[in-house]
NURO-17481 format. One record per residue (C-alpha): residue in three letters; x, y, z. Coordinates in Angstrom, 3 decimals, padded with zeros to 6 digits. Example, Ala and Ser with C-alpha at 12.3 -4.5 7.8 and 13.67 -1.06 7.14 Angstrom:
2
    r         X         Y         Z
  ala   012.300  -004.500   007.800
  ser   013.670  -001.060   007.140
END
This chain:
288
    r         X         Y         Z
  met  -084.149  -021.142  -001.995
  ser  -080.901  -022.865  -002.768
  val  -078.728  -024.321  -000.064
  ser  -074.988  -024.337  -000.582
  ala  -073.540  -027.844  -000.497
  val  -071.136  -028.536   002.316
  pro  -067.884  -029.763   000.763
  ala  -066.915  -033.278   001.723
  thr  -063.751  -033.598   003.734
  gly  -060.678  -035.123   002.215
  thr  -058.935  -038.288   003.365
  leu  -055.767  -038.557   005.439
  tyr  -053.725  -041.513   004.199
  val  -051.130  -042.928   006.613
  val  -048.615  -044.386   004.174
  ala  -045.782  -046.812   004.988
  thr  -042.562  -046.321   003.034
  pro  -039.490  -048.601   002.738
  ile  -037.088  -049.023   005.665
  gly  -034.230  -049.658   003.248
  asn  -034.941  -051.613   000.098
  leu  -036.991  -049.358  -002.192
  asp  -038.612  -052.390  -003.825
  asp  -040.609  -052.861  -000.608
  ile  -042.938  -049.940  -001.360
  ser  -046.384  -051.111  -002.425
  ala  -048.135  -050.276  -005.678
  arg  -050.978  -048.813  -003.614
  ala  -048.611  -046.520  -001.711
  leu  -047.145  -045.208  -004.990
  arg  -050.622  -044.567  -006.385
  val  -051.775  -042.713  -003.243
  leu  -048.624  -040.587  -003.048
  gly  -049.099  -039.595  -006.668
  glu  -052.789  -038.726  -006.318
  val  -053.013  -036.741  -003.045
  ser  -052.809  -032.937  -002.982
  leu  -050.067  -032.808  -000.351
  ile  -047.632  -035.103   001.453
  ala  -046.876  -034.394   005.116
  ala  -043.329  -035.711   005.624
  glu  -041.082  -036.069   008.665
  asp  -038.079  -034.787   006.675
  thr  -038.929  -033.216   003.331
  arg  -035.370  -033.456   002.015
  his  -035.179  -037.163   002.808
  ser  -038.616  -037.897   001.360
  leu  -037.959  -035.816  -001.759
  arg  -035.292  -038.315  -002.806
  leu  -037.795  -041.146  -002.452
  leu  -040.414  -039.323  -004.512
  gln  -037.913  -038.374  -007.203
  his  -036.812  -042.010  -007.477
  phe  -040.384  -042.994  -008.335
  gly  -041.162  -039.913  -010.434
  ile  -043.767  -038.474  -008.019
  ala  -044.164  -034.680  -008.111
  thr  -046.680  -034.182  -005.274
  pro  -045.785  -031.181  -003.049
  leu  -044.206  -031.874   000.354
  ala  -044.652  -030.116   003.701
  ala  -042.818  -030.796   006.954
  cys  -044.578  -032.644   009.772
  his  -042.027  -033.570   012.420
  glu  -041.867  -033.790   016.214
  his  -040.931  -030.111   016.615
  asn  -043.752  -028.606   014.542
  glu  -046.498  -031.219   014.504
  arg  -048.702  -029.520   017.087
  asp  -048.289  -026.074   015.492
  gln  -048.609  -027.137   011.849
  gly  -051.302  -029.779   012.355
  gly  -054.005  -027.175   011.865
  arg  -052.580  -026.348   008.442
  phe  -052.997  -029.931   007.267
  leu  -056.381  -030.252   008.946
  ala  -057.665  -027.145   007.169
  arg  -056.770  -028.606   003.791
  leu  -058.413  -031.902   004.684
  gln  -061.571  -030.104   005.790
  ala  -061.543  -028.187   002.496
  gly  -061.824  -031.488   000.651
  glu  -058.182  -032.172  -000.226
  asp  -056.506  -035.543   000.340
  val  -053.260  -035.602   002.308
  ala  -050.719  -038.403   002.796
  leu  -048.656  -038.732   005.963
  ile  -045.234  -040.421   005.703
  ser  -042.211  -040.775   007.965
  asp  -038.548  -041.093   007.014
  ala  -038.878  -044.880   006.845
  gly  -041.448  -047.522   007.684
  thr  -044.910  -047.006   009.130
  pro  -045.735  -043.519   010.490
  leu  -046.450  -043.123   014.240
  ile  -044.275  -046.159   015.161
  ser  -041.690  -044.162   017.174
  asp  -042.228  -041.423   014.568
  pro  -044.353  -038.240   014.397
  gly  -047.995  -038.221   013.301
  phe  -049.979  -039.073   016.421
  his  -051.288  -035.544   016.931
  leu  -052.279  -035.081   013.279
  val  -054.088  -038.414   013.111
  gly  -055.834  -037.730   016.415
  ala  -056.935  -034.258   015.305
  ala  -058.164  -035.574   011.963
  arg  -060.272  -038.282   013.568
  ala  -061.665  -035.843   016.137
  ala  -062.696  -033.538   013.277
  gly  -064.506  -036.329   011.448
  val  -061.872  -036.689   008.721
  arg  -061.514  -040.162   007.265
  val  -058.126  -041.723   008.114
  val  -056.970  -044.611   005.924
  pro  -053.880  -046.784   006.583
  val  -051.761  -047.833   003.608
  pro  -049.694  -050.605   005.216
  gly  -046.192  -051.688   004.352
  ala  -042.726  -051.964   005.866
  cys  -042.251  -051.745   009.647
  ala  -038.867  -052.497   011.220
  leu  -040.186  -054.069   014.419
  ile  -042.499  -056.463   012.536
  ala  -039.789  -057.327   010.009
  ala  -037.374  -058.139   012.833
  leu  -039.937  -060.142   014.796
  ser  -040.877  -062.209   011.756
  ala  -037.293  -063.427   011.319
  ala  -036.029  -063.530   014.930
  gly  -037.243  -066.967   015.894
  leu  -038.614  -065.677   019.225
  pro  -042.237  -066.189   020.332
  ser  -044.452  -063.842   018.333
  asp  -047.911  -064.659   019.703
  arg  -047.459  -061.997   022.406
  phe  -044.939  -059.170   022.244
  ala  -044.430  -055.666   023.620
  phe  -042.951  -052.839   021.571
  glu  -041.102  -050.528   023.963
  gly  -039.801  -048.017   021.411
  phe  -036.577  -046.175   022.283
  leu  -035.145  -046.512   025.783
  pro  -034.060  -043.407   027.768
  ala  -030.654  -042.037   026.769
  lys  -029.229  -042.095   030.325
  ser  -028.319  -045.379   031.992
  val  -030.283  -044.655   035.197
  gly  -033.508  -044.060   033.278
  arg  -032.789  -046.943   030.922
  arg  -032.294  -049.453   033.751
  ala  -035.407  -048.220   035.521
  arg  -037.451  -048.795   032.361
  leu  -035.943  -052.262   031.896
  glu  -036.693  -053.183   035.511
  gln  -040.382  -052.500   034.857
  val  -040.519  -055.356   032.334
  arg  -037.862  -057.668   033.787
  glu  -040.484  -060.344   034.524
  asp  -042.683  -059.684   031.483
  ala  -043.354  -062.973   029.674
  arg  -043.814  -061.317   026.280
  thr  -041.079  -060.896   023.686
  leu  -039.721  -057.360   024.201
  ile  -038.814  -055.186   021.213
  tyr  -036.724  -052.009   021.298
  tyr  -035.397  -049.520   018.769
  glu  -031.932  -048.184   019.523
  ala  -029.551  -045.618   018.068
  pro  -026.197  -047.116   017.003
  his  -024.139  -044.903   019.333
  arg  -026.087  -046.252   022.350
  leu  -026.309  -049.883   021.237
  leu  -023.482  -051.227   023.422
  glu  -024.664  -049.339   026.507
  ser  -028.203  -050.609   026.088
  leu  -027.070  -054.200   025.586
  ala  -024.941  -053.932   028.742
  asp  -027.900  -052.652   030.762
  met  -030.160  -055.370   029.340
  arg  -027.551  -057.981   030.270
  asp  -027.334  -056.654   033.824
  val  -031.096  -056.296   034.359
  phe  -032.450  -059.301   032.435
  gly  -029.479  -061.605   033.022
  gly  -026.666  -062.575   030.691
  glu  -028.326  -065.871   029.742
  arg  -031.539  -064.279   028.425
  leu  -031.747  -064.861   024.666
  ala  -031.835  -061.758   022.454
  val  -031.698  -060.975   018.738
  leu  -030.123  -057.926   017.106
  gly  -031.717  -056.827   013.843
  arg  -029.524  -054.211   012.163
  glu  -029.886  -052.424   008.814
  leu  -032.886  -054.576   007.920
  thr  -033.580  -054.935   004.164
  lys  -030.322  -053.111   003.392
  thr  -027.024  -054.376   001.965
  phe  -025.375  -055.079   005.330
  glu  -028.414  -056.569   007.068
  thr  -027.666  -058.406   010.330
  leu  -029.836  -060.798   012.330
  gln  -027.808  -062.247   015.187
  gly  -029.291  -064.199   018.069
  leu  -027.266  -064.923   021.230
  pro  -027.630  -064.773   025.030
  leu  -027.385  -061.126   026.068
  ala  -023.882  -061.424   027.544
  glu  -022.553  -063.014   024.354
  leu  -024.476  -060.616   022.108
  his  -022.977  -057.617   023.918
  asp  -019.453  -059.018   023.514
  trp  -020.064  -059.885   019.869
  val  -021.167  -056.340   019.064
  ala  -018.284  -054.895   021.116
  ser  -015.781  -056.906   019.075
  asp  -017.011  -055.621   015.687
  ser  -017.402  -051.866   015.158
  asn  -019.370  -052.532   011.964
  gln  -022.191  -053.892   014.132
  gln  -022.377  -050.534   015.897
  arg  -023.660  -048.695   012.841
  gly  -027.047  -048.192   011.240
  glu  -030.626  -048.652   012.403
  cys  -031.051  -051.249   015.161
  val  -033.891  -053.356   016.550
  ile  -033.263  -055.412   019.704
  leu  -035.598  -058.276   020.566
  val  -035.376  -059.932   023.985
  ala  -037.006  -063.234   024.914
  gly  -039.695  -062.917   027.563
  trp  -039.172  -063.917   031.186
  arg  -039.866  -067.512   032.140
  ala  -040.624  -068.488   035.717
  pro  -038.141  -070.996   037.202
  glu  -039.375  -074.564   037.364
  gly  -038.655  -077.607   039.533
  asp  -035.901  -077.107   042.113
  asp  -035.322  -073.533   040.887
  ala  -038.894  -072.414   041.513
  leu  -039.649  -070.072   044.379
  ser  -043.176  -070.055   045.722
  ala  -045.005  -066.884   046.596
  glu  -044.916  -067.959   050.263
  ala  -041.121  -068.417   050.211
  leu  -040.706  -064.950   048.725
  arg  -043.084  -063.486   051.318
  val  -041.004  -064.984   054.139
  leu  -037.792  -063.766   052.526
  asp  -039.143  -060.220   052.140
  leu  -040.182  -060.111   055.809
  leu  -036.739  -061.244   056.948
  leu  -034.932  -058.833   054.617
  gly  -036.663  -056.014   056.439
  glu  -035.060  -057.088   059.698
  met  -031.595  -058.505   058.946
  pro  -028.714  -058.666   056.440
  val  -029.137  -060.564   053.160
  lys  -027.023  -063.603   054.066
  arg  -028.734  -064.169   057.412
  ala  -032.201  -063.571   055.912
  ala  -031.570  -066.163   053.178
  ala  -030.280  -068.726   055.679
  leu  -033.233  -068.282   058.029
  ala  -035.735  -068.315   055.164
  ala  -034.225  -071.613   054.000
  glu  -034.751  -073.101   057.474
  ile  -038.374  -071.925   057.576
  thr  -039.418  -072.848   054.016
  gly  -037.135  -075.716   053.095
  val  -036.029  -073.941   049.911
  arg  -032.331  -074.122   049.021
  lys  -030.330  -071.333   050.691
  asn  -028.367  -070.354   047.562
  leu  -031.598  -069.904   045.606
  leu  -033.032  -067.647   048.300
  tyr  -029.762  -065.733   048.552
  gln  -029.827  -064.986   044.801
  ala  -033.474  -063.941   045.038
  ala  -032.574  -061.602   047.916
  leu  -029.801  -060.007   045.857
  asp  -032.154  -059.566   042.890
  arg  -034.736  -057.910   045.128
  gln  -032.159  -055.514   046.533
  lys  -031.096  -054.505   043.014
  ser  -034.664  -053.738   041.959
  ser  -035.600  -051.826   045.126
END
C-alpha cells in the first residue's frame, strides 16, 4: 500500500531592499528575489521599478497594511503547497514600521520556515553615524499625528536613559521637533538623519532647540524620509541632583499648597536649593 508523500512547505524569505542607493542591495537578496515563486510587496508599483532595474521577472502581489490580514491566507496557502515566497517593503527591512507582522506570525504558527535576508535599515544606518550611545537604544517608530498624543508618548520616555529613535513624515517634522524640545528640554542633544543614502543626505546633530530652528530656517530640510535620534536622559549630578527623599517631600507639599510655597518649604526641610525644587515642581505639574 503506497502512502502519498506530504509536500514540504516552502520558505518565506523576509528580504531587505535599499532605502535609497540601489547599490546597497545584497547579492543574496537579488538571488532570492529571482528564485522565489512570488514576491509579496507593500506597493507593487514601487517594487516593480526596483525589480525591473535588476532584471527580475518574479510575479508581485500586494501585501500592505490594508489587506495583510485578508490576503495573508493566500500567501500562506502557496507556502504550504511548497512554493517559496519573498516579503519586501517599499524600502529597508520589512516589519520595521512596515507591514508583514501578520504574515510572518501566521507562517511561523503554521510551521513554515521563515528566513531573514538582512540589509538596509534606516534606523540602524542613522544610529551608526549619529555619534550617540548605541549600546542601548529604543526604536519608537512613528509618533502620533496629533500633538496631544505625541506629547503623551514623549512623556512616557522623558527619563529613559537609552538613545531614542523615531521615524517621522516630513510634513510633521517641525511639529515633532517642537514637542521633543518642550518635553525633553531644548538642551537635549538630537540628530536628524534625512534622505539617508540618497543624493541630499543630511546628518545634523544639535541641541533640540537649535535643531528645530535650523530645520525651520531651511525648507529643504523639511522634505524626504526622516529619522530623529535623541540622546537618552541623564540624571543630574552634584548640586543639581535631587534625591528621592527630596522629591517625596516636594510631592507631599505640592498636594497641599501652591508651587512656589511648596518649593520654598521643601528647601527648608531638605536643604536642597529652592530654585532646583521649583523647577522640579514645574516639571512635575507639566507631566501630571
